[in-house]
C-alpha positions in Angstrom: -5.2 -41.9 80.4 -1.5 -42.1 79.8 0.3 -39.5 77.8 1.0 -42.0 75.0 -2.6 -42.9 74.7 -3.5 -39.2 74.6 -1.1 -38.6 71.7 -2.5 -41.5 69.7 -6.1 -40.3 70.2 -5.2 -36.8 69.4 -3.5 -37.8 66.2 -6.6 -39.9 65.1 -8.9 -37.0 66.0 -6.7 -34.8 63.7 -7.1 -37.3 60.9 -10.9 -37.5 61.3 -11.1 -33.7 61.2 -9.1 -33.7 58.0 -11.3 -36.5 56.5 -14.6 -34.7 57.4 -13.6 -31.1 56.7 -10.8 -31.4 54.1 -7.9 -29.0 54.1 -4.3 -29.9 54.8 -3.5 -33.5 55.8 -2.0 -33.7 59.3 1.7 -34.4 59.6 2.6 -37.1 62.2 6.3 -37.2 61.6 7.1 -35.8 65.0 5.5 -38.8 66.8 7.8 -41.5 68.2 8.0 -44.5 65.8 5.9 -46.8 68.1 3.1 -44.3 68.4 3.3 -43.5 64.7 2.8 -47.2 64.0 -0.2 -47.3 66.3 -1.8 -44.3 64.5 -1.1 -45.8 61.1 -2.7 -49.1 62.1 -5.8 -47.3 63.4 -6.1 -45.2 60.2 -5.6 -48.3 58.1 -8.6 -49.9 59.9 -10.6 -46.7 59.2 -9.7 -46.9 55.6 -11.3 -50.3 55.3 -14.7 -48.6 55.9 -14.2 -46.1 53.0 -16.5 -48.2 50.8 -19.4 -46.1 52.1 -18.0 -42.6 51.7 -19.3 -40.6 54.6 -16.9 -37.8 54.2 -16.0 -35.0 51.7 -12.4 -36.3 51.6 -11.6 -39.9 50.6 -9.5 -41.7 53.3 -8.0 -43.9 50.6 -6.0 -41.0 49.3 -4.6 -40.2 52.7 -1.2 -41.4 53.9 0.6 -40.4 57.1 3.0 -37.6 56.5 1.7 -36.9 53.0 -0.3 -33.9 51.8 -2.2 -35.6 49.0 -5.8 -34.9 48.6 -8.5 -36.7 46.6 -9.1 -36.1 43.0 -12.1 -34.2 41.7 -14.0 -34.4 38.4 -12.2 -31.2 37.2 -8.8 -32.7 37.8 -9.7 -35.9 36.0 -11.1 -33.9 33.1 -7.9 -32.0 32.7 -5.9 -35.3 32.7 -8.2 -37.1 30.2 -7.2 -37.6 26.6 -10.7 -38.7 25.5 -13.0 -35.9 24.3 -16.2 -37.8 25.4 -14.7 -38.5 28.8 -13.5 -35.0 29.2 -16.9 -33.5 28.3 -18.7 -35.8 30.8 -16.2 -35.1 33.6 -16.6 -31.3 33.0 -20.3 -31.7 33.3 -19.9 -33.7 36.6 -17.6 -30.9 37.9 -20.3 -28.4 37.2 -23.0 -30.5 38.9 -21.3 -31.9 41.9 -20.6 -30.1 45.2 -17.2 -28.4 45.4 -14.5 -30.9 46.4 -16.6 -34.0 45.8 -14.2 -37.0 45.5 -14.2 -38.6 42.1 -12.1 -41.6 41.0 -11.7 -44.1 38.2 -14.0 -47.2 38.6 -12.7 -50.6 37.5 -15.9 -52.4 38.5 -17.2 -52.9 34.9 -14.1 -55.0 34.0 -15.2 -57.9 36.2 -18.8 -58.2 34.9 -20.5 -59.5 31.8 -22.8 -56.6 30.8 -24.5 -57.7 27.5 -25.7 -54.7 25.6 -23.9 -52.3 27.9 -20.4 -51.6 26.5 -18.8 -49.4 29.1 -16.4 -47.0 27.5 -15.5 -44.9 30.7 -16.4 -45.3 34.4 -15.9 -43.3 37.5 -17.1 -43.3 41.2 -18.4 -40.3 43.0 -18.2 -40.4 46.8 -21.3 -39.1 48.6 -22.6 -39.2 52.2 -25.0 -42.0 51.2 -22.6 -44.3 49.4 -20.8 -44.4 46.0 -22.5 -43.3 42.8 -21.0 -45.1 39.8 -21.1 -43.1 36.6 -20.6 -45.2 33.5 -20.4 -43.8 29.9 -21.9 -46.5 27.7 -21.7 -46.9 23.9 -25.4 -46.7 23.4 -26.9 -44.0 21.2 -29.5 -42.6 23.5 -31.0 -43.4 26.9 -34.4 -43.7 25.3 -33.1 -46.7 23.4 -31.6 -48.1 26.6 -34.8 -47.7 28.5 -36.6 -50.2 26.2 -34.4 -53.1 27.3 -35.1 -54.4 30.8 -32.5 -57.2 30.7 -29.8 -54.6 31.5 -31.4 -54.4 35.0 -30.6 -58.0 35.8 -27.0 -57.5 34.8 -26.7 -54.4 37.0 -28.4 -56.2 39.9 -25.2 -58.3 40.1 -23.1 -55.2 40.4 -25.2 -53.8 43.3 -25.0 -57.1 45.1 -21.2 -57.3 44.6 -20.6 -53.7 45.7 -23.2 -53.1 48.5 -21.7 -49.6 49.1 -23.1 -48.5 45.7 -26.0 -46.1 46.1 -26.7 -45.7 42.4 -25.4 -46.3 38.9 -25.8 -43.5 36.3 -25.6 -44.8 32.7 -24.7 -42.0 30.3 -25.3 -42.6 26.6 -23.6 -41.1 23.6 -26.0 -38.2 23.3 -25.3 -37.3 26.9 -28.7 -38.4 28.1 -28.7 -40.8 31.1 -30.7 -43.2 33.3 -29.9 -43.3 37.0 -30.6 -46.6 38.7 -30.8 -47.6 42.4 -30.6 -51.1 43.8 -34.4 -51.4 44.1 -34.8 -50.7 40.4 -32.6 -53.7 39.4 -34.0 -56.3 41.8 -37.5 -57.8 41.7 -39.8 -56.5 44.5 -43.0 -57.5 46.3 -46.1 -55.5 45.5 -48.0 -54.2 48.5 -50.6 -55.1 49.5 -51.3 -57.7 46.8 -48.1 -59.6 47.6 -47.3 -60.3 43.9 -43.8 -60.1 42.5 -43.1 -56.8 40.7 -40.7 -56.9 37.7 -37.5 -54.9 37.5 -38.2 -51.5 36.1 -36.7 -48.0 35.3 -38.3 -45.7 37.8 -36.5 -42.5 37.0 -37.0 -40.5 33.8 -34.4 -40.0 31.1 -32.4 -36.9 32.0 -29.3 -35.0 30.9 -26.2 -36.5 32.6 -25.4 -33.7 35.0 -29.1 -33.1 35.8 -29.7 -36.8 36.7 -26.8 -36.9 39.2 -27.6 -33.5 40.7 -31.2 -34.4 41.3 -30.2 -37.7 43.0 -27.7 -35.8 45.3 -30.4 -33.3 46.3 -32.6 -36.2 47.4 -29.7 -38.0 49.1 -28.3 -34.9 50.9 -30.8 -32.2 51.6 -29.3 -28.7 51.9 -28.3 -27.6 55.4 -26.8 -24.5 56.7 -23.1 -24.8 57.5 -22.5 -25.7 61.2 -20.5 -23.1 63.1 -17.0 -24.2 64.0 -16.7 -25.0 67.7 -13.8 -23.2 69.4 -12.1 -24.4 72.5 -12.8 -22.5 75.7 -16.2 -21.2 74.7 -18.3 -23.5 76.9 -20.0 -21.8 79.8 -19.1 -23.0 83.3 -21.6 -24.0 85.9 -21.3 -23.1 89.6 -22.5 -26.4 91.1 -22.4 -25.1 94.7 -24.5 -22.0 93.9 -26.9 -24.0 91.8 -27.4 -26.6 94.6 -27.9 -23.9 97.2 -30.5 -22.2 95.0 -32.4 -25.4 94.3 -32.3 -26.4 98.0 -33.5 -23.0 99.1 -36.4 -23.1 96.6 -37.4 -26.5 97.8 -37.4 -25.4 101.4 -39.4 -22.3 100.5 -42.0 -24.3 98.7 -42.5 -26.6 101.8 -42.7 -23.6 104.1 -45.4 -22.1 101.9 -47.3 -25.3 102.0 -47.0 -25.3 105.8 -49.0 -22.1 106.1 -52.1 -24.0 104.7 -51.5 -27.3 106.5 -53.0 -28.6 109.7 -51.1 -29.4 112.9 -48.7 -31.1 113.5 -47.6 -30.9 109.8 -48.1 -27.2 109.9 -45.6 -26.8 112.7 -43.0 -29.1 111.1 -43.1 -27.4 107.7 -43.1 -23.9 109.1 -39.9 -24.6 111.2 -37.8 -25.5 108.1 -35.0 -23.0 107.6 -31.3 -22.5 107.0 -30.1 -25.7 108.5 -32.3 -27.8 106.2 -31.3 -25.7 103.2 -27.6 -26.3 103.9 -28.1 -30.0 104.4 -30.0 -30.4 101.2 -27.4 -28.5 99.2 -24.6 -30.6 100.6 -26.5 -33.8 99.7 -26.9 -32.6 96.1 -23.2 -31.6 95.8 -22.2 -35.1 97.2 -24.3 -36.8 94.6 -22.8 -34.7 91.8 -19.2 -35.4 93.0 -19.9 -39.1 93.4 -19.2 -39.0 97.2 -22.7 -40.2 98.0 -25.1 -42.6 96.5 -28.9 -42.2 96.1 -29.3 -44.7 98.9 -27.1 -42.6 101.2 -29.2 -39.5 100.4 -32.4 -41.3 101.1 -31.1 -42.5 104.5 -30.1 -38.9 105.4 -33.4 -37.5 104.4 -35.2 -40.0 106.6 -32.8 -39.0 109.5 -33.6 -35.3 108.9 -37.4 -36.0 108.9 -37.0 -37.5 112.4 -39.1 -40.3 113.9 -42.0 -41.5 111.7 
């Protein structure tokens, strides 16, 4: 690998580490212009995949040389001038994992949603896709639950934005219904084979509780992985290991020779240091790529002598 290729790969690895673990965005200003352009192009391609947010930081908010980070629900709440929006965003901030990326969602503008007047909309990035949180001007989720025609409208949203994992509809009384793609599309009943109608499968819940429950299903809790440090890997002495394995193999055959009959007994009992060294050298040659399995087979037949 050339030095230029190494620098490009190292820069992309730094970006991926930032995208996965958060922290300070890497600064690539010291790279030569042509390498910087390559890195920017690769990161641009990676940004095209951000529809399914697999990371705790949103690559869309990242630009080479910048130190911008994604927005959170708390930051959006502090910037909001609408009291209902601010209350909902504060609830999201309390329910979401720390640092979860939240952004404004313009999806409702492009759809006709009869009976679902969307007053505020946001997206939440999760490891399983985006969750769209929409505040609707409907009095209560119990009222919303009675109208199944909304599910057909939302089915078009899921089909237009396949990265959407769920849509959480939050009503004026702060109760909500969380819907997944399978709720909004007709399904096939098993084993009867009949068509099942669209339906609300999840119960009415408070806004933060609905989203938190969904995230617990989507991302089970795991213990934090330890950070891997360079130079901590243990080394292996291939020569010593090959010698030990060869000696063990020869010892096993000699032990079998004590119970064998002539002439096999004589052959096995005569095995010793020369055979151990030869076997160890064959193993080392295989490891280093200097010998092929066919070469080793031919040498073993030579050591065995005339058949």
